[in-house]
C-alpha positions in Angstrom: 26.6 -11.6 54.1 26.8 -9.4 51.3 23.9 -8.8 49.0 24.7 -9.2 45.1 22.8 -6.7 42.7 22.6 -6.7 39.1 22.5 -3.6 37.1 19.0 -2.8 36.5 18.0 -2.1 32.8 15.9 0.9 31.9 13.0 0.1 30.2 12.3 1.7 26.6 9.0 2.6 25.4 8.0 0.3 22.2 8.5 3.5 19.8 12.3 2.8 20.5 12.3 -0.4 19.2 12.9 0.5 15.4 16.3 2.2 16.8 17.3 -0.7 18.5 16.7 -2.7 16.0 19.0 -0.5 13.4 21.7 -0.1 16.0 22.0 -3.8 16.2 21.9 -4.4 12.4 24.5 -1.7 11.9 27.0 -3.1 14.4 26.5 -6.5 13.4 27.4 -5.5 9.8 29.9 -2.9 10.3 31.2 -3.6 13.7 31.5 -0.7 16.3 30.4 2.5 14.8 30.4 6.4 15.4 26.9 8.0 14.4 24.9 10.9 14.5 21.3 11.1 15.6 20.2 13.0 12.5 21.6 10.1 10.3 19.7 7.7 11.9 16.7 10.0 12.1 17.0 9.8 7.9 16.9 6.2 8.0 13.9 5.5 10.5 10.8 7.2 11.3 12.0 8.9 14.6 12.9 12.5 14.7 16.5 13.2 15.6 15.1 14.6 19.4 13.5 11.6 20.1 16.9 9.4 19.0 19.0 11.4 21.2 16.6 10.8 24.1 16.2 7.0 23.6 20.1 6.9 23.1 20.7 8.5 26.6 18.4 5.4 28.0 20.5 2.9 25.8 23.6 4.7 27.4 22.2 3.5 30.7 22.3 0.0 29.8 18.8 -0.7 28.4 20.1 -3.4 25.8 23.2 -5.4 25.4 24.5 -2.4 23.4 27.3 -0.2 24.5 26.2 3.3 23.6 28.4 6.5 24.8 28.0 10.0 23.9 31.3 10.8 22.2 31.4 14.3 20.8 29.3 17.3 19.9 29.8 19.0 16.6 26.7 19.9 15.0 24.9 17.2 17.1 26.0 14.5 19.0 27.9 11.8 18.0 27.3 8.5 19.4 29.9 5.6 19.7 28.1 2.2 19.7 29.3 -1.4 20.1 28.8 -4.7 21.3 30.6 -7.6 22.5 27.2 -9.8 22.7 26.2 -9.7 19.1 27.2 -12.3 16.9 28.2 -11.1 13.3 25.9 -12.5 10.5 27.0 -15.6 8.5 
């Protein structure tokens, strides 16, 4: 008998909640996005270093968002997408 395993999600601290909500909103409104940590930091009350740390956790599947480090030129560019979010009406 083979045991089924489900991917475990990494728990995010409460402090990461504004980042997750920001990303969900952007993806709902704009679709898949490429974004830098410093751009997010200018929008919400987190440092770009904190955002980078939280994005690495999101990259491991902490939410329904799909996050991938895409490139590094003057800071990491993140690719954020999801198939599970429904667009606003």
